[in-house]
BALOBA-1460 file (C-alpha; in Angstrom, 3 decimals):
// residues 187
<rec num="1" residu="m" x="-70.727" y="-70.054" z="-36.976"/>
<rec num="2" residu="k" x="-68.185" y="-73.463" z="-36.849"/>
<rec num="3" residu="k" x="-65.767" y="-71.426" z="-39.308"/>
<rec num="4" residu="f" x="-65.567" y="-69.106" z="-36.446"/>
<rec num="5" residu="v" x="-64.966" y="-70.687" z="-33.308"/>
<rec num="6" residu="i" x="-62.291" y="-72.524" z="-35.311"/>
<rec num="7" residu="v" x="-60.744" y="-69.617" z="-36.533"/>
<rec num="8" residu="t" x="-60.803" y="-68.225" z="-33.047"/>
<rec num="9" residu="a" x="-59.001" y="-71.175" z="-31.218"/>
<rec num="10" residu="v" x="-56.176" y="-71.194" z="-34.010"/>
<rec num="11" residu="i" x="-55.662" y="-67.526" z="-33.014"/>
<rec num="12" residu="f" x="-55.671" y="-68.283" z="-29.523"/>
<rec num="13" residu="l" x="-53.496" y="-71.324" z="-29.808"/>
<rec num="14" residu="f" x="-50.892" y="-69.402" z="-31.552"/>
<rec num="15" residu="a" x="-51.111" y="-66.321" z="-29.500"/>
<rec num="16" residu="g" x="-50.956" y="-68.815" z="-26.379"/>
<rec num="17" residu="l" x="-47.499" y="-70.215" z="-28.162"/>
<rec num="18" residu="s" x="-46.028" y="-67.191" z="-28.968"/>
<rec num="19" residu="v" x="-46.585" y="-65.551" z="-25.104"/>
<rec num="20" residu="a" x="-45.421" y="-69.124" z="-23.930"/>
<rec num="21" residu="q" x="-42.131" y="-68.680" z="-26.685"/>
<rec num="22" residu="s" x="-41.340" y="-64.774" z="-25.439"/>
<rec num="23" residu="d" x="-39.466" y="-63.632" z="-22.489"/>
<rec num="24" residu="i" x="-39.942" y="-59.933" z="-22.585"/>
<rec num="25" residu="g" x="-38.662" y="-57.930" z="-19.773"/>
<rec num="26" residu="f" x="-35.868" y="-55.863" z="-18.923"/>
<rec num="27" residu="y" x="-32.474" y="-57.661" z="-19.625"/>
<rec num="28" residu="g" x="-30.110" y="-55.260" z="-19.380"/>
<rec num="29" residu="f" x="-28.994" y="-51.430" z="-20.249"/>
<rec num="30" residu="g" x="-25.587" y="-49.758" z="-22.289"/>
<rec num="31" residu="g" x="-23.949" y="-47.129" z="-24.100"/>
<rec num="32" residu="r" x="-22.654" y="-46.964" z="-27.657"/>
<rec num="33" residu="v" x="-20.848" y="-44.296" z="-29.522"/>
<rec num="34" residu="g" x="-20.386" y="-44.326" z="-33.480"/>
<rec num="35" residu="f" x="-19.289" y="-42.624" z="-36.567"/>
<rec num="36" residu="v" x="-22.614" y="-41.435" z="-38.668"/>
<rec num="37" residu="m" x="-22.767" y="-40.423" z="-42.185"/>
<rec num="38" residu="p" x="-25.593" y="-38.065" z="-42.726"/>
<rec num="39" residu="e" x="-27.037" y="-37.208" z="-46.312"/>
<rec num="40" residu="d" x="-26.066" y="-34.373" z="-47.716"/>
<rec num="41" residu="p" x="-25.487" y="-31.266" z="-47.138"/>
<rec num="42" residu="i" x="-24.581" y="-32.543" z="-43.570"/>
<rec num="43" residu="d" x="-21.358" y="-33.368" z="-42.959"/>
<rec num="44" residu="n" x="-19.937" y="-36.941" z="-40.961"/>
<rec num="45" residu="t" x="-20.185" y="-36.766" z="-37.114"/>
<rec num="46" residu="i" x="-19.898" y="-38.243" z="-33.706"/>
<rec num="47" residu="a" x="-23.428" y="-39.921" z="-32.464"/>
<rec num="48" residu="i" x="-23.802" y="-41.111" z="-28.883"/>
<rec num="49" residu="g" x="-26.585" y="-43.257" z="-27.500"/>
<rec num="50" residu="l" x="-28.491" y="-45.525" z="-24.740"/>
<rec num="51" residu="n" x="-29.895" y="-49.112" z="-25.267"/>
<rec num="52" residu="g" x="-31.867" y="-51.790" z="-23.632"/>
<rec num="53" residu="d" x="-32.026" y="-55.237" z="-23.668"/>
<rec num="54" residu="l" x="-36.038" y="-56.013" z="-23.902"/>
<rec num="55" residu="g" x="-35.536" y="-59.895" z="-23.413"/>
<rec num="56" residu="t" x="-36.621" y="-62.598" z="-26.868"/>
<rec num="57" residu="i" x="-39.600" y="-62.279" z="-28.707"/>
<rec num="58" residu="m" x="-39.026" y="-66.176" z="-30.096"/>
<rec num="59" residu="p" x="-36.070" y="-68.060" z="-29.173"/>
<rec num="60" residu="n" x="-33.890" y="-66.115" z="-31.875"/>
<rec num="61" residu="l" x="-35.430" y="-62.883" z="-32.013"/>
<rec num="62" residu="a" x="-33.711" y="-60.253" z="-29.400"/>
<rec num="63" residu="l" x="-35.545" y="-56.899" z="-28.756"/>
<rec num="64" residu="f" x="-33.725" y="-54.100" z="-28.023"/>
<rec num="65" residu="a" x="-34.800" y="-50.064" z="-27.184"/>
<rec num="66" residu="y" x="-32.139" y="-47.370" z="-28.470"/>
<rec num="67" residu="i" x="-31.813" y="-43.597" z="-27.577"/>
<rec num="68" residu="d" x="-29.343" y="-41.966" z="-30.173"/>
<rec num="69" residu="y" x="-28.109" y="-38.073" z="-30.600"/>
<rec num="70" residu="w" x="-25.788" y="-36.690" z="-32.759"/>
<rec num="71" residu="s" x="-25.324" y="-32.935" z="-34.010"/>
<rec num="72" residu="k" x="-23.491" y="-31.268" z="-36.389"/>
<rec num="73" residu="s" x="-22.428" y="-27.548" z="-36.745"/>
<rec num="74" residu="y" x="-20.367" y="-25.263" z="-38.730"/>
<rec num="75" residu="d" x="-19.357" y="-21.777" z="-39.971"/>
<rec num="76" residu="e" x="-18.585" y="-20.518" z="-43.224"/>
<rec num="77" residu="f" x="-18.933" y="-17.405" z="-44.908"/>
<rec num="78" residu="n" x="-20.432" y="-15.389" z="-41.890"/>
<rec num="79" residu="t" x="-23.175" y="-18.182" z="-41.683"/>
<rec num="80" residu="e" x="-23.473" y="-19.922" z="-38.750"/>
<rec num="81" residu="v" x="-25.109" y="-23.761" z="-39.433"/>
<rec num="82" residu="s" x="-26.690" y="-26.715" z="-36.789"/>
<rec num="83" residu="f" x="-28.287" y="-29.849" z="-37.163"/>
<rec num="84" residu="s" x="-29.261" y="-32.318" z="-34.442"/>
<rec num="85" residu="t" x="-31.221" y="-34.860" z="-34.104"/>
<rec num="86" residu="l" x="-32.414" y="-37.327" z="-31.676"/>
<rec num="87" residu="g" x="-34.004" y="-41.045" z="-32.402"/>
<rec num="88" residu="f" x="-35.563" y="-43.350" z="-29.793"/>
<rec num="89" residu="g" x="-37.132" y="-46.713" z="-30.764"/>
<rec num="90" residu="a" x="-37.265" y="-50.424" z="-31.168"/>
<rec num="91" residu="v" x="-35.136" y="-53.123" z="-33.162"/>
<rec num="92" residu="v" x="-35.753" y="-56.931" z="-33.490"/>
<rec num="93" residu="k" x="-31.927" y="-58.776" z="-33.903"/>
<rec num="94" residu="y" x="-32.598" y="-61.884" z="-35.684"/>
<rec num="95" residu="m" x="-28.951" y="-63.669" z="-33.656"/>
<rec num="96" residu="f" x="-27.527" y="-66.533" z="-36.116"/>
<rec num="97" residu="e" x="-27.022" y="-69.715" z="-34.222"/>
<rec num="98" residu="v" x="-23.046" y="-69.850" z="-34.893"/>
<rec num="99" residu="s" x="-20.453" y="-71.940" z="-32.524"/>
<rec num="100" residu="g" x="-17.510" y="-69.974" z="-30.518"/>
<rec num="101" residu="d" x="-18.163" y="-66.332" z="-28.795"/>
<rec num="102" residu="l" x="-19.107" y="-63.501" z="-31.426"/>
<rec num="103" residu="k" x="-22.859" y="-63.979" z="-32.019"/>
<rec num="104" residu="p" x="-24.258" y="-62.470" z="-35.320"/>
<rec num="105" residu="y" x="-26.863" y="-60.887" z="-35.984"/>
<rec num="106" residu="a" x="-29.300" y="-58.859" z="-38.816"/>
<rec num="107" residu="g" x="-32.870" y="-57.094" z="-38.598"/>
<rec num="108" residu="g" x="-34.555" y="-53.650" z="-38.370"/>
<rec num="109" residu="g" x="-37.262" y="-51.888" z="-36.372"/>
<rec num="110" residu="l" x="-39.059" y="-48.658" z="-36.149"/>
<rec num="111" residu="g" x="-38.332" y="-45.476" z="-34.251"/>
<rec num="112" residu="l" x="-39.058" y="-41.577" z="-34.207"/>
<rec num="113" residu="q" x="-36.509" y="-38.749" z="-35.197"/>
<rec num="114" residu="r" x="-36.918" y="-35.613" z="-33.863"/>
<rec num="115" residu="s" x="-34.347" y="-33.586" z="-35.917"/>
<rec num="116" residu="s" x="-33.708" y="-29.440" z="-35.416"/>
<rec num="117" residu="s" x="-31.359" y="-27.193" z="-37.874"/>
<rec num="118" residu="s" x="-30.906" y="-23.472" z="-37.259"/>
<rec num="119" residu="v" x="-29.244" y="-21.280" z="-39.723"/>
<rec num="120" residu="e" x="-27.646" y="-17.730" z="-38.694"/>
<rec num="121" residu="y" x="-26.456" y="-14.967" z="-40.886"/>
<rec num="122" residu="k" x="-24.409" y="-12.810" z="-39.176"/>
<rec num="123" residu="g" x="-24.205" y="-10.074" z="-41.905"/>
<rec num="124" residu="d" x="-21.766" y="-8.648" z="-43.744"/>
<rec num="125" residu="d" x="-21.699" y="-4.532" z="-43.491"/>
<rec num="126" residu="t" x="-18.400" y="-3.940" z="-46.144"/>
<rec num="127" residu="i" x="-21.267" y="-5.730" z="-48.925"/>
<rec num="128" residu="g" x="-24.009" y="-3.645" z="-48.158"/>
<rec num="129" residu="g" x="-27.797" y="-3.945" z="-48.995"/>
<rec num="130" residu="f" x="-29.379" y="-7.088" z="-48.405"/>
<rec num="131" residu="f" x="-26.507" y="-8.594" z="-47.347"/>
<rec num="132" residu="g" x="-25.422" y="-6.221" z="-44.601"/>
<rec num="133" residu="e" x="-28.319" y="-7.843" z="-42.420"/>
<rec num="134" residu="s" x="-28.347" y="-10.124" z="-39.902"/>
<rec num="135" residu="y" x="-30.844" y="-12.860" z="-39.705"/>
<rec num="136" residu="e" x="-32.145" y="-16.422" z="-37.823"/>
<rec num="137" residu="a" x="-33.917" y="-19.283" z="-39.674"/>
<rec num="138" residu="d" x="-35.047" y="-22.449" z="-37.117"/>
<rec num="139" residu="a" x="-37.010" y="-25.568" z="-38.118"/>
<rec num="140" residu="s" x="-37.301" y="-28.765" z="-36.652"/>
<rec num="141" residu="e" x="-39.757" y="-31.765" z="-37.266"/>
<rec num="142" residu="t" x="-40.374" y="-35.432" z="-36.652"/>
<rec num="143" residu="d" x="-40.193" y="-38.176" z="-38.547"/>
<rec num="144" residu="l" x="-41.152" y="-42.345" z="-38.352"/>
<rec num="145" residu="g" x="-37.607" y="-43.867" z="-38.608"/>
<rec num="146" residu="i" x="-37.152" y="-46.929" z="-40.111"/>
<rec num="147" residu="h" x="-33.969" y="-49.140" z="-39.624"/>
<rec num="148" residu="f" x="-31.848" y="-51.700" z="-41.389"/>
<rec num="149" residu="l" x="-28.735" y="-52.944" z="-39.133"/>
<rec num="150" residu="g" x="-26.068" y="-56.057" z="-38.870"/>
<rec num="151" residu="g" x="-23.639" y="-56.685" z="-36.044"/>
<rec num="152" residu="a" x="-22.484" y="-59.046" z="-34.076"/>
<rec num="153" residu="s" x="-22.088" y="-59.529" z="-30.314"/>
<rec num="154" residu="m" x="-19.371" y="-60.820" z="-27.556"/>
<rec num="155" residu="a" x="-19.160" y="-61.384" z="-24.354"/>
<rec num="156" residu="l" x="-16.817" y="-59.761" z="-22.683"/>
<rec num="157" residu="s" x="-17.163" y="-60.958" z="-18.743"/>
<rec num="158" residu="p" x="-20.146" y="-62.802" z="-17.170"/>
<rec num="159" residu="a" x="-21.894" y="-59.835" z="-16.822"/>
<rec num="160" residu="m" x="-21.429" y="-57.326" z="-19.900"/>
<rec num="161" residu="d" x="-21.451" y="-57.983" z="-23.858"/>
<rec num="162" residu="g" x="-19.970" y="-55.615" z="-26.145"/>
<rec num="163" residu="f" x="-21.273" y="-55.080" z="-29.560"/>
<rec num="164" residu="a" x="-20.719" y="-53.366" z="-33.090"/>
<rec num="165" residu="e" x="-23.049" y="-52.881" z="-35.420"/>
<rec num="166" residu="v" x="-24.271" y="-50.959" z="-39.013"/>
<rec num="167" residu="k" x="-27.521" y="-49.333" z="-39.097"/>
<rec num="168" residu="y" x="-29.211" y="-47.063" z="-41.527"/>
<rec num="169" residu="t" x="-31.642" y="-44.881" z="-41.208"/>
<rec num="170" residu="i" x="-34.166" y="-43.864" z="-43.198"/>
<rec num="171" residu="d" x="-36.242" y="-41.058" z="-42.148"/>
<rec num="172" residu="g" x="-36.355" y="-37.145" z="-42.955"/>
<rec num="173" residu="v" x="-32.020" y="-37.260" z="-42.732"/>
<rec num="174" residu="d" x="-31.236" y="-40.296" z="-44.015"/>
<rec num="175" residu="h" x="-28.076" y="-41.613" z="-42.490"/>
<rec num="176" residu="l" x="-25.331" y="-44.415" z="-42.303"/>
<rec num="177" residu="g" x="-23.473" y="-45.395" z="-38.415"/>
<rec num="178" residu="i" x="-21.225" y="-47.459" z="-37.559"/>
<rec num="179" residu="y" x="-21.082" y="-48.005" z="-33.652"/>
<rec num="180" residu="v" x="-19.494" y="-50.064" z="-30.945"/>
<rec num="181" residu="g" x="-20.957" y="-49.913" z="-27.170"/>
<rec num="182" residu="i" x="-21.746" y="-52.545" z="-24.293"/>
<rec num="183" residu="n" x="-24.781" y="-53.941" z="-22.835"/>
<rec num="184" residu="y" x="-24.798" y="-54.920" z="-19.242"/>
<rec num="185" residu="k" x="-26.283" y="-57.759" z="-18.103"/>
<rec num="186" residu="l" x="-29.133" y="-57.240" z="-15.473"/>
<rec num="187" residu="r" x="-30.095" y="-60.979" z="-15.429"/>
């Protein structure tokens, strides 16, 4: 019984310290644009997204939420192929303590990735047979995504930060993205 009381007291002590150091809230929001390089056979494309500053967990650990969207379509050999993904989740950034305006960070996080793909073969009457008929196929899935990122932020004005980062995502379609964006401060 004595051990249980001691363990419980230690847990509540550390929980109280972590809550006392955290400063979670909605501190800012912004947008981003990026260049995404997915795994084969999908070609490189442009991504757009939103980001939100959710405060700090500890003095050097910042919490951010994100929503990213990218798609790629192409038409080859009477076949139209399109792929898109919508991802949302949260990342924790370790903000390195450095002097100067540029604030480097590294981190990671989790999210959900909703991917959709479609293939439409338009047929070719000159060949005949099976190839003369058209067909369509659609598929979609939701995967848990794991993110690794690194970058830097810099104050552009008292109310706005700019950032550049590289993010590697492991999910249904692994991809590397290079992003730039802004974050408007609300507090």
